[in-house]
Wavefront OBJ file of the C-alpha trace (Angstrom):
o trace
v 0.000 0.000 0.000
v 1.654 3.224 -1.128
v 1.076 6.663 0.347
v 0.998 9.791 -1.802
v 2.082 13.134 -0.345
v 1.786 16.079 -2.749
v 2.696 14.107 -5.887
v 5.472 12.204 -4.064
v 4.954 8.468 -3.695
v 6.172 6.720 -0.541
v 6.723 3.034 -1.255
v 5.983 0.160 1.086
v 9.706 -0.458 1.510
v 10.059 2.844 3.398
v 7.188 2.045 5.795
v 7.262 -0.251 8.806
v 3.989 -1.350 10.395
v 3.702 -2.737 13.935
v 0.518 -3.937 15.571
v -0.195 -4.483 19.240
v -3.076 -4.738 21.641
v -4.809 -1.481 22.308
v -6.447 -0.252 25.461
v -9.683 1.667 25.296
v -13.062 0.831 23.768
v -13.786 -2.653 22.511
v -14.808 -4.722 25.508
v -13.385 -8.233 25.585
v -12.345 -7.870 21.932
v -9.489 -5.601 23.117
v -7.809 -8.523 24.860
v -7.654 -10.695 21.750
v -6.962 -8.472 18.725
v -4.019 -6.304 17.763
v -5.774 -3.059 16.834
v -3.141 -0.501 17.866
v -1.066 0.585 14.865
v 2.432 2.069 14.887
v 3.631 3.341 11.520
v 7.328 4.189 11.124
v 8.647 6.068 8.099
v 12.395 6.258 7.451
v 12.608 9.826 6.145
v 16.402 9.936 6.025
v 16.691 6.718 4.031
v 13.788 7.336 1.676
v 14.141 8.296 -1.983
v 10.556 9.544 -2.242
v 11.508 13.217 -1.914
v 14.123 15.392 -3.647
v 17.199 16.248 -1.576
v 16.331 19.922 -0.951
v 12.832 19.028 0.213
v 14.151 16.156 2.329
v 16.655 18.472 4.050
v 13.861 20.957 4.849
v 11.759 18.153 6.273
v 14.659 16.765 8.329
v 15.145 20.164 10.003
v 11.562 19.932 11.257
v 11.182 16.179 11.816
v 13.323 13.301 13.047
v 15.004 10.902 10.649
v 12.478 8.266 11.745
v 8.894 9.546 11.790
v 6.659 7.454 14.074
v 2.867 7.738 14.088
v 0.577 5.808 16.437
v -3.165 5.274 16.069
v -5.273 3.408 18.604
v -8.561 5.285 18.785
v -10.651 2.921 16.645
v -11.805 -0.614 17.392
v -10.653 -2.017 14.080
v -7.100 -2.382 12.852
v -8.048 -1.243 9.358
v -9.482 2.062 10.592
v -6.406 2.626 12.757
v -4.191 1.962 9.717
v -6.084 4.618 7.754
v -5.823 7.056 10.682
v -2.054 6.474 10.948
v -1.616 7.030 7.198
v -3.626 10.268 7.371
v -1.549 11.537 10.301
v 1.681 10.722 8.505
v 0.521 12.610 5.409
v -0.461 15.648 7.509
v 2.865 15.601 9.346
v 4.893 15.375 6.137
v 2.841 18.082 4.386
v 3.399 20.399 7.343
v 7.155 19.761 7.218
v 7.218 20.374 3.439
v 5.876 23.913 3.677
v 8.427 26.588 2.885
v 9.560 28.738 5.799
v 7.560 31.925 6.336
v 8.855 35.120 4.799
v 10.980 37.097 7.251
v 9.268 40.015 8.957
v 10.321 43.436 7.780
v 10.999 45.482 10.912
v 9.135 48.790 11.049
v 8.975 51.677 13.494
v 5.781 52.660 15.273
v 4.145 55.709 13.736
v 4.200 59.047 15.551
v 0.448 58.892 16.016
v 0.636 55.462 17.657
v 3.455 56.652 19.951
v 1.418 59.686 21.006
v -1.696 57.579 21.621
v 0.345 55.172 23.749
v 1.826 57.986 25.878
v -1.593 59.618 26.259
v -3.147 56.315 27.369
v -0.323 55.696 29.871
v -0.771 59.158 31.401
v -4.535 58.697 31.647
v -4.078 55.299 33.308
v -1.543 56.748 35.753
v -3.952 59.558 36.639
v -6.725 57.027 37.277
v -4.476 55.060 39.603
v -3.281 58.208 41.390
v -6.884 59.169 42.157
v -7.483 55.779 43.808
v -5.130 56.671 46.641
v -6.077 58.036 50.052
v -7.504 61.524 49.990
v -5.114 64.190 51.174
v -6.367 66.451 54.021
l 1 2 3 4 5 6 7 8 9 10 11 12 13 14 15 16 17 18 19 20 21 22 23 24 25 26 27 28 29 30 31 32 33 34 35 36 37 38 39 40 41 42 43 44 45 46 47 48 49 50 51 52 53 54 55 56 57 58 59 60 61 62 63 64 65 66 67 68 69 70 71 72 73 74 75 76 77 78 79 80 81 82 83 84 85 86 87 88 89 90 91 92 93 94 95 96 97 98 99 100 101 102 103 104 105 106 107 108 109 110 111 112 113 114 115 116 117 118 119 120 121 122 123 124 125 126 127 128 129 130 131 132 133
């Protein structure tokens, strides 16, 4: 079963599935079936992504990406949930970094409003004190 992330295909060879017993809903079925899914993706060793994109992803993620799903009662639904989480994680790591903020100075009007507000607040606090006789 291959996973597609933004036109990049992750082959089965790069994925490792592990199944174990899950706690949670399921009654007595929980004690007998392996519904918990752990999906491991070897990002560093994968050829699914170009080198520049892989380097960007490695700065944000570990070399081994591990996703666990155990919220459903069936193994198949947990497998789908783990795949979806892996896709979301990888898409988030693929995004380019945000543009750097251009530093700006506060305008004169905003500086004056700030000073005026501070003086008004100080006056309000001063009037809360004990009355002078």
